N, C-alpha and C positions, 0 to 999 in steps of 0.2 A: 335718079338720085337715090332713091330708096334699094333698087337694086344694089349699088355700089357701097350701100351703108350696111347692107346686111352681114357681110364676112366681119366687120369690126367689131358688131355686138356679139359677137361667138367668143366663148372663153378658152383660151388654148391652154391646157395645164401640160405640164412636163414631170414626171417620175422619174425623181433622181435614184436609180438603185444602188451608187456607188455610196450613198450614206450609209453608216453602220446603223442596224437596230438596237434597240435597248439590250435584246440578246447576245448581239454579237460585240456588244460593250461589257457586258458581264463575263464571257467567256474571256476576253481581252485581259478585263480586270483579274480573274483566277491567275491566268498564265503569267500576269507581271507580278503577283504574290510571290508564285513557285519560283520564279526567276530570283526574286529580291532574296529568298530564303535559300537559294542555292540547292533547289531540291531536283537537280537536272541530272540525268545518267544513272548508272549503275554501281553505288557504293557498297561494298561487301563489307562487314565486319566480320569477327570471329565470331564462332557459333555461341550461343549463349549458356553461361553458366547455371548451376542449379541454384535457384533463389534470388538470382539476379533483379526479378522485376520487384521484389520487396526490399532488397538490401540496396540496390541501385538507385541512384539519384536521376529522377523524372524532371524534365522541365518542359516548357511552353512557350509559344511565341503566338501574339495574336496580332490581327490587323482587321479591320473593317471595309468592305464593300457592299455595293447596291446594286440590285437590278431594278430599274426605273428608281420607284419610291420605296423601295422594299429593303431594309438594309440587313444584311448577314454579317457574323462574324467568322471568320478562318483561324481556326488554329493549329498549330503544329504542336504535337505530343511527341517527345521524343525521350528514349533513355540515354543518359549521357555516358559515352564511352570514351576510351583512350583515344587522344587523337593519333597515336603512334600505331593503333589497328588500322586507320582510314586512310594514313597515308600511302602513296603508291598503287591504290586499289581504284583509284577514281576513273582509270579507264575504262571505256565502254568494253565489255565482253560479250561476244554475240551469243554464244553457245550457253552461258549460265542463265538462268534462271531469276529474276528478282528475288531481293533479300526477303522480302514478307512473304512470297510463297515458299522460301525455304523454311520461315520460322511457322509456317502452318503445321509442318511436322514434326517439330521440336517438342520433346517430352519431358523435357527439364523444368519446365514452370507452369503445368498444367494448371493448378487451381490455386493462383498467388492468393493471399490472404488480406492483399490491400493492394488495388490497382485499378486504373479506368474499365470500365464495363467492357472496353473494346479489346482491352488487354486479357482480360478473362475468358473472352469468347474466343477470340480468335489468336492469341499469342503472338500479338505483333511488337515490335521493339518501336514501332516509329509510325506514324500516320497524320493526316491532316484531316478536320472536320469542319464541314461547312453547315452552320446553324442557322438559325432566325436571332438577330441581334437582341431583341425584346423577348423577356421570358415569356409574356403573354401572346406574341406569335408565333403561329404554326403554319407549316406547310400540309394542307389536309388533302387537297382534290390532286386525283390520280394524275391528272394531265401537268398539272404543277410538277409534281414529284418526279413524272418522265423527263420533263422540260430540263431539271435540275440535274439529274442523272445523265442526259445527253450533253450537257455543258461541260459536266466532268469529265466524261469521255473525249469529246472534242479536245478540252484545255490539256487532258493528259497527252494525247496522241501530238498535239502540236509542239510542246515543250520535251516530250520524250522523258517525263518524270516518273519513275518506277516506285514512288511512295504511296500506298494507299491512300484513296481521297473519298470519305464518306459525307454523305446528306443526311442531315438530321429530318425526320419528317414526322407529321403527326405532331401530338401535345409532347412537350418535354419529358413530364413524368413517366411516360410510356417508353423511353430511350429507344426508338426505335430507329435504324440507321440503315442506309442503302449506299453502296458503293464499290469501287472498282479499283482494279489494280493493272496496270499495264506494262508489258516487257517486250522485248523483241520476238515477236512472233507468238505471243502469250498473252492471255487476259484470264483475270480472276475476279467473279462477279461476288459480290458481298449482299446476302440476301438474308430477310430476316421476317419472323412468324411470331406474333404476342396474341396469347389468347388468355381470358380470364377462365374460362373451363377448360379442361383440358379432354380430348377425345380419349375413350377407354384403352383405344387399340396402341396409345403411344404412352401408356403409363409405365412400360416394362421394356427392356432391351430388345425384344426380338420385332416388336411394332417399331421401334427407331430404325432398326438395321432395315428393315421394308423401306419405309421412308428414304432412307438415306440411298439405297442401292437404286431406287425408282428415279431419284433425282439425277444420280450419275449418269444413268441409262448407259451403262458401259456396254460396248458391242459386244465384249468377249465372252465366251460361252463359261470356262473356268474364271470366275471372276477371281482378282487377285484378294487375298485375305486382308479384311479390316481390321485394323488394330483399335484396340477399345480402352478407354480409361473411365472409370468409376467413380463417383464419391457419394457417399451418403451420410448426411449430417443429423445428428441426433440432439435434441435440445433438453436439458434437464433444468426445471423449473422448482423442482420441490425439494426442499431441502429439511424434510421432515426431522430425519434422525440426528439432524445438527442443531442445539439451539445458539442464537446468536450471542458470544461470549462478551458482551456488553452491557453494564449496569445502565438502565434507564436513568434518567435525571433524576427523577424523584428519591431515587434509592441515594444517591449521594447526598441528599439533605437528611433523610432517614426518620425525619419527624421530630427529632431531638437537637436541641441546641448543642449538646456537647459531642453531637458527632458531626458538626460543622467543621471543616478543616479551612478555614480561612487562610488565604494565600497560596492554596493550590488550584490550580486551576483544572477544570475536568477536561477529557480528550475521549476521542472515539464518535463513532457512528451510532447512531440511535437505531438505526436499522441495518439490515443486512447491506454491504455496499457492492455484494455480488449476486446479481440477478438471476443470470443464466449461465449455464455451463455448456458450451457446444461441442460436440465429440462428431469431428470428421473421420470416416472410415474409408479408406482409398484403396481401390486397386488399381495401379499404375499401368500395368501391363497385361492385358489380357488380348486374347485373339477370339476369333468369332466360334469356333468349335470346342472351347475349353468349357465354357460356362452354360448355364441354363438359366434364363430369367424370363418368364411367360407370365400371362394371368392366373396361370394354375399353380405353378413352382419355381422357386427362385435357390439358386446356389449359394448367394449373395449372404451369408451368415457375418454379421459385424464382427462377431469374435474371431472369425477367421481370417479377416482382412490384414493383408503384410503391414499396410499403414495406418498408425491410429495420430491425429494431431489434435489440440485443443486449444480453445479460445475461450476467453471468459466476457460475459457482457456485464457491462459494469452499470449500477444503479443510477439514474440520472439524478445528479445533484442530490448525493445522500444526505440527509440531516444530520450533520457533526457538531457536536456539544461545544467545541472549543471555537470553530468559526460562528456559531450562533451567539455564543459567550461574546465574541468581540464584536461583531455585527451589531449585536443590541446595543453595546455600550456606545457604538459609532453613531448609531442614531440619535441619542441624545445631544449630540453637537450640532443637530439641525432644528432642536425646540428653541423656542424663544423665552419661555415664562422665565420669571426671575423666582427664588426660592420663596419669596412671602407670596406668590400667585400660587404655587404649586400647593403650599401649605396653609392657604387661607391668607386674608387681608393682613397687612403689617399690625404688629403689635401696637405701634405706637401710635397708627392712624386711629385702631380701636378706642385708645386710652383719648386722644383727641375728640373722637365722634361723641364720646358719653358727654363731655362738657362744652361741646360745640352747640353753641345756640346763636343764631343770625340776630336776633332781636337783641341780645347784649353785647354784640359783638363790640361797638363804641365805648361802652361803659368799661368793658373787660380791659379795652387799650388804655383808658384814660385813669382807671382806677389804681392808687398805689398800692401795689401788692408785695410784701417781703418775698425775698426770695430764697429758699431754704439751699443756701451752699454746702452745707455738709452733705446734702442727700445728691449734691450732683457727681458724686465721685464716680470714676468709670464701672467699679465693681457694684455700686450700688445698682447702677442703671442695669448692669447686664444681669444681677438676682432678679431685679422686676421684670426684664425682659422674661427670663425662665419662667417666672410665675404666671405672667400673662399669656406666653406659649401653652403653658400646661393647662389654662383655666379657658382659653380661647378653644383649645382642639380636643382637650380631652384625653384621659389615658386610654382608654378604649379605642378612641379613634386615631392614634397614634399609627402612622405607616408601618415604624417598628416597633415590635414589642421589647419590653424591658431585657428580657433574657438574651435576644438576639442583640440589642443594641449593647450590652454589658461585656457579651462575648467581645464584639468586635473591638470594643474600645480598650479591653485588656489585652488584645491581641495587637493592638495599636501601642499601646502604652503599659509594655510590661512592667514599669516600673511602678504602675498606679497598684499592683495586686500587693504590695505589701506597704505599709505606712509610709508615707512620703516622708524622707527625713527632712529637718528642718532647714540644712546646711543647703538643700536644694541640689545634692549630688544626684547625679543621672546615672542611669545604667545603660548606655549606650553601649551596644556590643558591634558598634559599626566604627570604633576609632581604630579598629585593626587597619594598618594600611592595606590596601586592596594589592594584591601581585599584578602583575602584568598579564594578566590571563586572556582568554578570548572575552570571556563577560565583562571584564573592566573595559575592553576594547568596543563590544556592544554597546555599553550605557553612553560611551564617549561617543560612538558612530549616530545611535539613534537620538541622541540628546535625552535622555531619560532621566533615570536615576540609578543609582547601585541598588542590586536586588536584595540587599539587606537595609535598605533605607525606609524611612517612614513613609516617603511618599511613595514608593513602590509598592508597599503593604497597603497604603491607602486606596491606591488604583485598584488592586487586584478586590478588596474588601467593596469599594463602590460598584465593580463589574458584578460580584456575586451577589449584592443587594439589590443591583437594576435587575439581573436575571430570576434570581428566586423570591425574593422579599420586597414586594411593595413597589418595584419599577422606579419611575422618575419620583415620585413621592418618598421612597425609601432614601433613594439619592439625597435629596434634599434635606432630608430629616437628619442624616447622618452627616453631612457636610454642615449643618447648624449646629449640632453636637461637637465637630470637629473644632468649629471656629470658637465654641464658648470654651473648650479646654485650653485652645491656644491663650484665649484671654486670662484664663485662671492660671495658666502657668507664668504668664509673662507679670501679673499682679504677685503672685507670691514667688518669684523668683524660684522656680523648678525649671531647670534645663529639660528641652524636648529630646525624648530618646530617640534614637535611630538616623541620628544626623551627624555628620562627622564634624568637628571641631574648626576653627578658622572661618575665614572670609566666604562669601559664596561662591561656588563653583560654577563657573560660567560655562561648564561643558553640559551641565544638567539643564534640566526644563526651568522654566520660569518661576514656577510655583515651588519648586525643590529650592530655588535659590532665596524665594522669599521666607520660606521656613527657616534657612540657613542664616538668614538676616534677623530675621526674629530671636534666634537662638544667640546670636552676637549680643543684640542688644541684652538679653536675659542676662548672658555672661558679665557684660560691662555694668550693669546695675548691681548684680550680684557682688560683684569685685568692688563696687564703689562703697556699697553699704556694708561690707565687711570692713573694708579699709576705715570707714568712720570709726566703727566700734573698736578697732584695734588701734586707733590714732586716739581716741579719748581714752580707752584704759592706759595706754603707755604715759599720756601726758598728765592725767589727774592724779594718781593715787600717790606718786613718789616725787615726781619732778615738776609739782606746779610753781614751786618759788623760783627754781632754775628757768623754767621755761618763760615763767613771767617776765623775768629779767632780760632775759633774752629777746624775746617778742613784743613786749611792750605793752601798755594798757588796752592799745587798739586791738592788738592780735589777739589778747587773752578775751577782750569782749567777743570776738570772731570766733574763736574756739567753744566759749558758750553757747553760741548760736549753733555753731554745730553739733555740740552735745545734745542740745535740745532737741534738735532736728532728729538726731539719730533714737531718742528715746520715744517719739512718736511714730503711730503707726503707718504703713504705707500709703494708706487712702489719704489721710490728711496730707502727707507729705507731698504725695503726688498733686494735689491741689495748689500748693503753695508755689510763688513766684520763683523759688530758686530752681525750680524744675529744669529751666532752659538756660540758667545763666546762675552757675553755684556760688561766685565769691565777687560780689560787687564791691563791698567795702576795701577787700584787699587790694584791688586795682587803685580805689581811690587813693588809699595810704600811699600807694606807690608811687602815685603821682608827684605827692609831696614828698618823696623820700629818694627813691632809686633815680628817678628823672631829674630831679633836680641836681642830685649829685652828678648825673651824669652830664648834664649841663656844663656844672662847674670846670669838669673835667680834670678833678682830684682824684686821683688812683685811692687817697686814703680814705676818703668819704664813701667810695664806691667799695674797697675792701673792708671797710667797716660791718658792712653787711653780711648779715648770718648766711652762710652757704646752705642751699637747702635742695631737695630733689637729687640727689647725689646717688648715682647707679654703682661703679666702682672706678678706681684710679685708671687712666689711658695708659698703659705700659709706662716707659720712663718719659714721655712728654711733658714737658712743663710750660708754663705761661710764659709769653715772650718778654712781659714787663717786668713781673714780680718774682719769677722763677718757682711759684706755687706750682704743685703738681696739676696737671689738667684732668679733671674728673669728667668723665661719660654722665651726662642727665638722665634722669628719669624721663623720657619723653612720651607722648602721647601717640597711641598708633595711629595709622591711617584710617579714614572711616571706610567701611568695608562697602561695597556697591554692587547692585544685582546689574543685569544687562540693561533693564529698561532705564534706572536710573543715569547708565552711563550714557546711553543714546539721549538722554534729555540734555546733560550735561555737556556732550559733545554738539546738541543743536544749539545751545545758550552759546557756547564757544563761537561756532562757526556765525553765529547772526552778527557777532561785534565786528566782521569784517575785518578789511586789511590795512585801513587805517592807521596811524601811528597811535592815535587816542584809542582805538579799539585793541592794537597789541598790547599796547600800557596796560590797559583795563584787564585784559585776559592773563597777562602774567600777574596780575593782582591777584586776580580770582583764582589763579593755581600757586600762588606760594603763601596759602595759608597754612599749610603743613611745615614749610619752611619758617615762619614766623614764631609759630608754637615751638619748634625744636631751638630757635634762636633765643627764646626768651627762658625754655628750660635750662639751656646752656650756661645763659647770664647768671642764673639764681644758683645753679650749683657751683661757678667759677667765677666769684666776685673779683670784679678788677681786670676781666678778659677784655680781648679787642677782637676786630673781625676776623685777624689774621690766626688767632686761637682757635676761631668756630671753624674757619676753612680747612685749617691742618687737619681737624678731625672728622669734617661733614662732608669735603671734597678735596682730600690730598694732593689730587694731581693740579689744582688751582694754586698749590703754594708751592713756588719754585722755588729750590736751594740752589745756591752756588759756592763754591770754595774760594774765597779772597784773602789777601792778606793784609792783615790790621797794621796800625801804626807802630807796633813793635816789631812787626815781620813775621808773625806767628800766621800758619793758614788756619782761617776761621771759618764756619758754615754761615753764610749771610742767605736769608730767605725773602722773598717778595710776591704779592701775589699777582697772580697771572695776568695776561693783557685783558682778557675779557671781564674781569673783576675790576678793573683801574677805569672802565669805560664810565663817562659822566651818566648819571641818573641810573645806574646799576640799579636793577632789583634788587639784589643782595644787598647793596650799600643803604637802599632806601629802608630795606626791610629791618637790617641791624639797628639803625638810627631810631626807628620807630619799637623796635622790640624793646621791653622791660623786664627786670629781673623776675621773673613769675614762675615758681617750680608747675609741672604738669599738674599737679594735684588742685592748684588753683585758678588754672587757666579756662579760659571759656571753652567747651568741650568741641573738638574738631567733628566728633562723631556725636550727634544729640540723640543717644540712645532711645531715650521716651519719646521724641517726635517720629523718629524711625519707626519703632515698634508700633506706634499708634497707626502710621502710614500704611504699615504691613496688615496688621488688623483690621483695617478699614478695607485695604483692596481685598483681602479674604472673606469679609463680610458682603461685599457686593458682588462676588462674583456667581452669576448665574450656573443653573447645572450645565448648560451647553457651554459654557466658558470652561469651567471645571473638567469637563470632559475631553475640551481639546487641549488643554494643559495636560491631562494625564494619559491622553490616547499613546503617546510615546513609549510611557511606561507599559501600558498593556500589550502594545506589540512587542515590545522588549521581552516582556513575559512570556505571550505566546511563541515567539521565535524560540526562546530557551526550553520551552515545553516541548514544542515539537522536536528541538536537537536530542532532548533527553528520551523520548519515545522512538527516536528515530536509533539512536543507541543499542536499543533492545533489539530491534529488527535487522539493521545492517543492511540497508537499501540503497546500493550506489546511486541510481536514478535520484533519489531524493536529497541524498547529500550536495548535488549539483544544485537543486531547485531551493534548498535552503540556502546556499552561497549566494545564489542571484536574488533572494527574498533579501538578505542583509545589504549587499551591493544598493538595491533598488532602494530600501528603505533609509538608509545612510543619506542617499542623495536627496530624498522626499523630505525627511522630518527635519534637516537641518535648515529649512526654511522657516520663516516664523508663522506663515500663515499657509501649510500647505494644500492643494486644491485637492476637495473631496473626491475627484476622480479617481487621483493616484493614491489616495488612501485606501479607497474601496479596492484598486488593484491588489495592494499590498494584503488586505485581509483576505482576497478572493485567492491568492497563492498559497495564504496560510492554511486556508480551508481546504484546499486543493492537495497541499501534502499531508493533512489530516485525513482525508479521503482514500492515500495511496496506501498508508500506513495501515489503515482501518481494512484495507483490502487485503493486503498482508497478513494480516491477523485472521483475518476470516478464512482465507485459503489455507492457512497453516492449520487450523482448526478441523475444517473440511477433509484435508489430507492426514492428519493426525501426524504431523511432523514430530512433536513431542513424545507419542508414543512409542515410535520407533526402538526396538530394543538394540537391532544392529547398526554400529554406527554406519557404515556404508550406505545402507537403505534411507537411512536418515540426509546424509547429506546428498544423496541422488533426489530424495524428494524436496529439500531447500532449494537445490538449485532449480528444480522443475517449478517450484512455486515462484521463485525470483523472475524466472524465464517469462512466466504466464504474466505478471505485472508489467514487464517490460517489453515484450515482443508482442504483436499482433497474433502469432500463431505457434505453438510450440509443439515439436514432434513428440511424441511420446515413444520412449526408448522401449523397445521389445514389445510394441503395439499392446495387445490385450493380454500378453505373459507378461511383463514386466511389472514393477512394484506400482507405479503411478497408474498403469492400464488396469491392474487388480481393484485399485482402491476406487478406479471409475466405474469400470464394472459394476463392482459393489453398490454405489451411489446410485446407478441405474435400476438395479434389481430392486432395491430398498423402495426407490420411487414408484416403481412398477406395482410391488406389493401393496403399498399404501393405497395406491390409486384405485386398484381392484379390491382390496380388502379383501384378501385371499384367506379362508379359513385354514384352520392348523392342520385338518385332514388332508389338505391338497398339497402338503409339504412333503408328504410320503412320495407322491405321483414324481416329484421333481428331481427324486434319484434313479429314475429310469435312463433309457437311451435318450439321445438328442431328439431321434424323432418323436419318441413317446412324450416328452419335456415340451416339444413342438405344438404337439396336438393337444396335450391334458391341462396344461397349466398356462398361466401367463406367461408371454416372452420377457425374457432379459430387458429388452430394448422397446421402446415404443416406437410406432410407425416413423419411419423417417421425415423430418421436416423438409428436408430438400435433397432431392435427387439430381445429381449432375453427371452427363455422360459425355465423352468425346469420341468420336469416331472419325477415324484418320484411314486413308488409303491413297495409293498411287496409281491411276489408270489412264489409258489414252482417251481423250476426249474431244471432239464429239464423233472421230471416226476411229476405226481399229487401227489405221496406219497413223493416226495422229501421234504426237508425242506424249508420252505417259509424264501425267503433272498431278502435284498434289490437290488431295479433295480435303474437306474437314467439314464435321458438324457438330454444333455443341448444344446441348439440351438442357434445360432446367426446369425441375417441375417441383413448384411448393403449393400450399393449401390453395391461395388465388391466383396462381400465377403460370403459365406455361410458354417457355419460350424456345425457339429454334433461330439459331444464327448458323448459317452456312456460307462455306467459301466454296465456289467450285470454279476449277481452272480449265481453260481451254484451248485448243491451238487455233491461232487465227491464221497460220502459214498452210499447213494441211488438215481441211476439214471439208 
């Protein structure tokens, strides 16, 4: 039994060699991606044009694959070409080498200024890169590198793909790639060397030629000639001979208040926005025997180089005045403090604390104390507040000194410079209608304010105060003074300058609307006060008896009351009850006069009323019942409203709902203006009926028809429209309710006193952050105008496009009530970028002396060159070292070299000798090159003499801390 059980205990394992390994799966995934992207076969394009690598569009496609649990990203980089070039060329051509091998020899795009590193090193128009997906991952070991390269080779062989495939190895910052390209019977291996320290023998051309030849290993004894392209790059960092033509920020203030220009924004960079100038001297077509370049001697003199190209390196985020100005103002939006917290404790809190004593709290509540009513007027409170503020803060502690403050207030309120006229006339210079100009559209688009308005000027002043004078405290101080000035103007009937007359402009920011509303209140109050004076002067001197006879004793009593009110000061009048309801006795009288006669229905009694409040006769229209001429009455103007009041009103009306009762109530609320006009009409046209009113107010609701009367004559007969005959119609109800009261004795539709106090309270409680939010559109508006003004002087086409984009973007963002901070920051950043571009243009113009050119042609060439430097990554210097720009660049380097070596004047004479003497006896015109780039190319049979002649290429770059060799070596896989 034991013998039988022994075979069962043995474990029998079968290894299935048909199961795919992780390596095979990885190869399969690479092949799958290449097939998906249709990179199979030999697709030949047209030869590459000069500069196409920079001017053409590059695109890329990405996918992700994994080798076991290690993820790789596969990216296909390719130059976008016309589809017409590829059509009909997809058929496989046996004898033609792959496109990438042909590109290795192309000399049109040797040193592209902006391209992928593999494009610069190998001149490829299309390639695929497999790299570790995560930035911190790297393929470091040699065995893994070889495994990946084997995978690439197999995938290329299986698919027939002729696009070069690279694998990124080592750490990403080293930019190390190995790769392969396969064609029919040919293969190119892409290899790379990267060192920190360069061996001495490879610092010049002769050493690099040796390594290139040894690597090719060509068996032919007369080696085919090697084509050479060389580029040396020289860096200029010292601009000693050119000062930066920008006033420092301190110079704008100048230490004198008189020198301050409020309302003008600063502009320009505080430092030179051009940090370096890179000159690339290129020898594009050289052969081996023409030049000598070894460790002892070199023929490569940059002055003699046939091609010069220049690029400028811009300073990273140069400090720009306008950008800083707007950014600092924007920072206020994030502050939480109130004005009182910034300037110290509230003045009224201070007063309370002086008398507050907890032990006497109850006795103070119960103790009868006389209330001094006469001291509670608003003006007295403001006066007391001013004294308290000064007492609490002290003159020397004020964030703004008096000189600066007075200068700003005179700038904001120019009418304060002369003695203010008692009639309150305002010197507004902004009443001129704005033309339909671009600027008008700007404030409309940005929801800011017109550029000559008080709001706009206030925004600029606050900006300047925040930047130069006291920061946030200065802003709070100026705002406090501004609010007090608004209060003063309201109480003394002085119109606010810099605001267009009329109702609030809803296209402007809310703060501007509030100031316009306050101006409307001042205008109404001023007109009312002046009307009282004229009415008293008209009635009392000559017509007292007549007026008394017509108006009756009660009305005379009322006129006495008005006369007494006019004689009083505004402070005492504003505290009286008539502030909100002007003429209670008149309405009471009319209840017993007009209303009773209305009830009786007798037109004689109604007609006996004295007509009041007539404006002028309405053409040839007459009243329907008594034939009297129809007069247009003096009516109250509708109440002006700001956008926040309109929103509140619409919310209240919406909350009434859709029920019949809600609709009726809504109609009643909306008909206040209609009722007022009806009362004015009744007062101006005694004995009138609703039909008369409708004929004037809404002619379309009075329908006239020609009918034949009893005598057979054609006459016009009129009646109210159908909607006016609806039972319980609002117009009929309002007409029955309306009493014959002229506009001047009606309850005010627009209570200017209440509205003005609301506006003044609104202004007083604004925190600096709220204020900055309100005024930021004005500041952005001003910044855009400043940028446009500066750009007009320079005429840079790219800047024009960016400014249009800023305006479009800003108009979208600023029309929302509370725009996001991130979007506002984007706008400010765009403005700063434009400022930096203009500053760069000015810097380059100063360095190249475009203004000093006497010849017009030379000046145009230099200006064109400078504008190209701003807009293109690299600019070719026409005439190389012998052209206009070339001579200036040469001079810049010479001056920098002299300054660096501090050469004594005696050595200047030696410079006049031959070039050889100059080379040995004095400082060279150029510093040692910061970068040396060489491209070596040839076509040789490899690996055997009878192999096919294929392109070979090696790129070398040498900088201070970097040495790289990138070789592409082709070999014949059929005849080897």
